[in-house]
C-alpha positions in Angstrom: 71.0 66.3 93.7 69.0 64.0 96.0 65.3 65.0 95.6 63.2 63.4 98.3 59.8 64.1 96.7 58.3 62.0 93.9 56.4 64.3 91.5 53.7 63.8 88.9 52.0 65.9 86.3 50.2 65.8 83.0 52.9 66.1 80.2 50.5 66.6 77.3 48.1 69.5 76.7 45.0 69.7 78.8 41.6 68.9 77.2 40.0 65.9 75.4 42.3 64.0 73.0 43.1 60.5 71.8 45.8 60.1 74.3 47.3 61.8 77.4 50.6 61.2 79.1 51.1 61.5 82.9 54.8 61.8 83.9 56.1 60.5 87.3 59.7 61.0 88.5 61.5 60.7 91.9 62.9 58.2 94.3 59.6 56.3 95.0 58.3 56.3 91.4 58.2 52.5 90.9 56.7 51.8 94.3 53.9 54.3 93.9 52.9 53.4 90.4 53.2 49.7 91.2 50.5 50.1 93.9 48.0 51.3 91.3 49.1 49.3 88.2 47.6 45.9 87.5 50.0 44.1 85.2 53.7 43.2 85.5 55.5 44.0 88.7 57.2 47.3 87.9 59.8 46.7 90.6 61.2 43.8 88.6 60.9 44.9 84.9 63.9 45.8 82.7 64.6 49.5 82.2 63.5 51.3 79.0 60.6 48.9 78.5 56.8 49.5 77.9 54.1 47.4 79.7 50.4 47.1 79.2 48.0 46.9 82.1 45.3 48.7 84.1 45.3 51.6 86.5 43.3 50.9 89.6 41.7 53.2 92.1 41.0 50.6 94.8 38.8 48.0 93.1 37.8 50.4 90.3 39.5 50.3 86.9 40.3 53.8 85.7 41.8 52.9 82.3 43.8 50.5 80.3 47.3 52.1 79.9 50.8 51.7 78.6 53.5 52.3 81.2 57.0 53.3 80.0 59.7 52.6 82.6 63.0 54.5 82.9 65.5 53.6 85.6 68.0 56.2 86.9 70.2 57.6 85.6 68.8 56.8 82.2 65.9 59.2 82.2 65.2 62.9 81.4 65.7 63.9 85.1 68.3 61.2 85.8 65.9 59.8 88.4 63.6 56.8 88.3 60.7 57.8 86.0 57.5 56.4 84.5 55.3 57.8 81.8 51.7 56.6 81.9 49.9 56.7 78.5 46.1 56.8 79.0 43.1 57.7 76.9 42.8 61.5 76.6 39.8 61.9 78.8 40.0 64.9 81.2 38.1 62.9 83.8 40.6 60.0 83.6 43.6 62.3 83.9 42.1 64.0 87.0 41.4 60.7 88.6 44.8 59.3 87.8 46.6 62.3 89.3 44.5 62.1 92.3 45.3 58.4 92.8 49.0 59.1 92.4 48.9 61.9 95.0 46.9 59.7 97.4 49.7 57.1 97.1 52.6 59.5 97.8 53.2 61.7 94.8 53.3 65.5 94.8 52.1 67.7 92.0 55.0 69.0 90.0 55.7 72.8 89.9 56.0 74.5 86.5 59.2 73.4 84.8 60.1 71.1 87.7 61.1 68.1 85.5 63.4 70.2 83.4 64.8 71.9 86.5 65.6 68.5 88.0 67.3 67.6 84.8 69.4 70.7 85.1 70.2 70.3 88.8 71.2 66.6 88.2 73.6 67.6 85.4 71.5 66.2 82.5 71.4 69.7 80.9 73.1 73.0 81.4 70.9 76.1 81.9 71.1 77.3 78.3 70.0 73.8 77.1 67.2 73.8 79.7 65.9 77.1 78.3 66.1 75.6 74.8 63.5 73.0 75.9 61.0 75.8 76.4 62.0 77.4 73.0 61.7 74.0 71.3 58.1 73.6 72.7 57.2 77.1 71.6 58.8 76.9 68.1 56.2 77.5 65.4 58.5 77.6 62.4 61.3 75.5 61.0 63.9 78.3 61.6 62.9 78.7 65.2 62.9 74.9 65.7 66.4 74.6 64.2 67.9 77.3 66.5 66.2 75.6 69.5 67.4 72.1 68.6 70.9 73.3 68.0 71.0 75.0 71.5 69.4 71.9 73.1 72.2 69.7 71.6 74.7 72.0 73.3 76.2 73.9 70.3 76.0 77.2 72.1 77.1 75.8 75.4 80.2 74.1 73.9 81.3 77.4 72.3 80.9 79.2 75.7 82.7 76.4 77.6 85.8 76.7 75.3 85.9 80.5 75.8 85.6 80.1 79.6 88.3 77.4 79.8 90.8 79.6 77.9 90.0 82.6 80.1 90.2 80.5 83.3 93.7 79.4 82.4 94.9 83.0 82.2 92.8 84.1 85.2 94.5 81.4 87.4 97.9 82.7 86.4 96.9 86.3 87.2 95.5 85.2 90.5 98.7 83.4 91.2 100.7 86.6 90.8 98.7 88.1 93.7 100.2 85.5 96.0 103.7 86.7 95.0 102.9 90.4 95.0 106.0 91.4 97.0 108.3 89.6 94.5 107.0 91.5 91.5 106.7 88.5 89.2 104.4 88.0 86.2 103.2 84.4 85.4 100.7 85.6 82.8 102.3 87.1 79.7 100.5 90.4 79.1 100.8 90.2 75.3 99.4 86.7 75.2 96.6 87.8 77.5 95.8 90.7 75.2 95.7 88.4 72.2 93.4 86.0 74.0 91.0 88.7 75.0 90.8 90.0 71.4 90.3 86.4 70.2 87.5 85.8 72.7 85.8 89.1 71.8 86.0 88.1 68.2 83.8 85.2 69.0 81.5 86.9 71.5 80.7 89.9 69.2 79.1 87.9 66.4 76.9 86.1 69.0 75.8 89.5 70.4 75.1 90.8 66.9 73.1 87.7 66.1 70.5 88.5 68.8 68.4 90.9 66.8 67.9 88.5 63.9 67.6 85.5 66.3 64.9 87.2 68.2 63.2 88.1 64.9 63.2 84.4 63.9 61.6 83.5 67.2 58.9 86.2 67.1 58.8 86.7 63.3 61.1 88.8 61.0 59.6 92.3 60.9 58.9 93.3 57.2 57.6 96.8 56.7 55.7 97.5 53.5 56.4 101.1 52.6 55.1 103.2 49.7 53.0 106.1 48.5 49.2 106.0 48.9 47.5 103.6 46.6 50.7 101.8 45.7 48.9 98.5 46.7 50.4 97.9 50.1 47.2 96.7 51.7 46.5 94.5 48.7 50.0 93.0 48.9 49.5 92.3 52.7 46.1 90.6 52.0 47.8 88.5 49.2 50.7 87.4 51.4 48.4 86.5 54.3 45.8 85.0 52.0 43.0 86.8 53.8 41.3 90.2 53.8 43.2 91.7 56.7 43.4 95.3 55.4 40.7 97.4 53.8 41.4 98.0 50.1 39.7 100.9 48.1 40.6 103.2 45.3 40.6 106.1 47.7 44.1 107.3 48.6 45.1 107.2 52.2 42.6 104.5 53.3 45.2 102.9 55.7 45.6 105.3 58.6 47.3 103.0 61.1 49.8 100.2 61.1 48.3 96.8 60.5 50.4 93.6 61.0 50.2 89.8 61.0 52.5 86.8 60.7 52.9 84.2 58.0 55.3 81.3 57.6 57.2 81.1 54.3 59.4 78.0 53.7 59.8 77.4 57.4 60.6 81.0 58.3 58.2 83.3 60.2 57.6 86.8 58.9 55.7 89.6 60.6 54.4 91.8 57.7 53.5 95.4 58.6 51.2 97.3 56.3 51.7 101.0 56.8 49.9 104.3 55.9 50.9 105.7 52.5 53.6 108.3 52.9 53.0 111.7 51.4 52.7 115.3 52.4 49.3 116.0 54.0 47.5 118.4 56.2 45.1 115.7 57.6 46.0 115.3 61.3 44.9 111.6 61.5 46.7 110.7 58.3 49.9 112.5 59.5 49.8 110.4 62.7 49.6 107.3 60.5 52.5 108.4 58.4 54.6 109.0 61.5 53.9 105.5 62.6 54.9 104.2 59.2 58.3 105.9 59.5 58.7 104.3 63.0 57.8 100.9 61.5 60.3 101.3 58.7 63.0 102.2 61.2 62.2 99.2 63.4 61.9 96.6 60.6 64.7 94.3 59.6 63.5 94.1 56.0 61.8 97.0 54.1 59.7 96.3 51.0 59.7 99.6 49.1 56.5 99.2 47.0 56.0 101.5 44.0 54.1 101.5 40.7 55.2 104.6 38.9 58.7 106.1 38.4 57.5 109.1 40.3 56.7 107.0 43.4 60.0 105.2 43.1 62.0 108.5 43.1 59.9 109.6 46.1 61.0 106.4 48.0 64.6 107.0 47.1 64.4 110.5 48.7 62.8 108.9 51.8 65.7 106.5 52.0 68.1 109.4 52.0 66.1 111.2 54.7 65.9 108.1 56.9 69.1 106.1 56.3 70.0 102.9 58.0 71.5 99.5 57.5 68.3 97.8 56.7 67.8 95.1 54.0 65.7 96.7 51.2 63.7 95.0 48.5 62.5 97.1 45.7 59.1 95.8 44.4 57.2 97.3 41.5 53.4 96.6 41.7 50.6 96.8 39.2 52.6 95.3 36.3 49.3 94.0 34.9 48.2 97.5 33.9 51.6 99.2 33.4 53.2 99.5 29.9 56.0 97.1 29.4 58.6 99.8 28.9 57.8 101.2 32.4 58.5 97.9 34.2 61.9 98.1 35.8 64.4 95.2 35.5 66.1 96.1 38.8 63.0 95.5 40.9 60.8 92.5 41.7 57.8 92.8 39.4 54.4 91.8 40.9 50.7 92.3 40.6 49.4 92.0 44.1 45.9 92.1 42.8 46.4 89.2 40.4 49.0 87.4 42.7 51.6 87.6 40.0 55.3 87.5 41.0 54.5 86.7 44.7 56.6 83.6 44.5 59.6 85.6 43.4 59.0 88.1 46.3 58.8 85.2 48.8 62.1 83.7 47.5 63.7 87.2 47.8 62.5 87.4 51.4 63.9 83.9 52.3 67.3 84.8 50.7 67.5 88.0 52.6 66.9 86.3 56.0 69.6 83.8 55.1 72.0 86.7 54.5 71.0 88.3 57.8 72.1 85.2 59.7 75.1 83.4 58.2 76.6 81.9 61.4 75.9 78.5 62.9 75.0 79.8 66.4 72.3 82.4 66.8 71.2 84.0 70.1 67.4 84.3 70.7 67.3 84.6 74.5 67.4 88.1 76.0 69.1 86.8 79.2 71.9 85.3 77.1 72.3 88.6 75.2 72.6 90.7 78.4 75.2 88.4 79.9 77.2 88.2 76.7 77.2 92.0 76.5 78.3 92.4 80.1 81.0 89.8 79.7 82.2 91.7 76.6 82.3 95.0 78.5 84.4 93.4 81.2 86.8 92.1 78.6 87.1 95.6 77.2 88.0 96.8 80.6 90.8 94.2 80.7 92.2 95.4 77.4 92.0 99.0 78.6 93.8 98.0 81.8 96.5 96.2 79.9 97.1 99.4 77.8 97.3 101.4 81.0 99.6 98.9 82.7 97.4 98.5 85.8 98.2 95.9 88.4 97.2 92.2 88.3 94.6 92.6 91.1 92.5 95.0 89.0 92.9 92.8 85.9 91.8 89.7 87.9 88.7 91.6 89.0 87.6 92.3 85.4 88.5 88.8 84.3 86.4 87.3 87.1 83.5 89.5 86.2 83.6 88.3 82.6 83.8 84.7 83.7 80.9 85.3 86.1 78.6 86.5 83.2 79.6 83.6 80.9 79.0 81.2 83.7 75.5 82.6 84.4 74.5 81.7 80.9 75.1 78.0 81.2 74.3 77.8 84.9 77.8 77.3 86.4 76.8 80.3 88.5 73.2 80.5 89.5 70.8 81.8 92.2 67.5 80.5 93.5 65.8 83.6 92.2 67.2 83.1 88.7 66.1 79.4 88.6 62.6 80.3 89.9 62.3 83.0 87.2 63.4 80.7 84.4 61.6 77.5 85.2 58.5 79.3 86.5 57.7 80.2 82.9 57.6 76.5 81.8 54.4 74.6 81.6 53.5 72.1 84.3 54.6 68.6 83.2 57.8 69.9 81.6 
């Protein structure tokens, strides 16, 4: 697209630092920056070069800077662009932005650089959203998912699915032009096979969302056990801080306590819960109810026990509240238990003495790897919703084929599926959608 405005913004975090980078992009980038830059003539320099000089506000020197020059289409936005690296003074940045605006720039809106990159075809919409995820990534696993999506792995997979579906859709649409002649250009058996094949690739993507979102926000791990099993001590040990109150009095924890920690590049959200037992105490009962909810919502459950009696109690709890959760059986207090009472089929630890914590950490890592074994993982709710709707439309096509409905109804459901797949990558967009997505970006990106 031909953007008429030249925009500028601070691309690094606000505040005092060693350096700050101000980004400029648009049709008049070189002319505007050249007016305030004392050094080489930026209108004549080679692209993809860096130049030392001074930024001037009239006769006043603001700072000595490095200017990186990118000529269209070889820049992030595919426009002429310049990045000005200054000293990280908040005062210098404010003055620099003011001088740029005075000479013809406009302040960029949130996400406007990335939006221009999308509208100019540098990125598709899924890749553009991955930019925000990459910036927000606070663990190795979240970073890896974002970088894979930014490189277009997810988009390429969707594009292949769309192309296969479009080929058949065009044949079905062609039949509508020959409705009176009762001809079929699209073989119904082949179409059915294709739909089943496409659903076979969409369903794993849909199923990956729960775990992908957990990687982004932190894999929820509920620590479940009887009172005084050592749940709060284990939480404090994992977090390496005194997060939960620990006493010898049973039932100390009355509410759910949680915090996050990164283990070997993966983010976990540990949830310490109230000890589960039969009680007449109203407040403790409320805590136990929340413990059950946390157990049902978690992706991984750490069943913590010390005695055989407590282990059998947890087995009954598992029968009472079944589910397809990943469960780690962990025996605590091995420092004070007789050796014959330590089970070989559980992870043996002493939360108090920090014994066996490394083995527990490794088990958590292995469990998360098993939860997500495919190369493409969905972390974005918008993508999940459109994949789900596309899959529902494909199911309608299958049901229509079994019922022998006419091509016009088949075409309608195929078009709907293509629409939802296209919305993910941005082949189909609205202004409201773009405003919602890029409005969440930081200014300067």
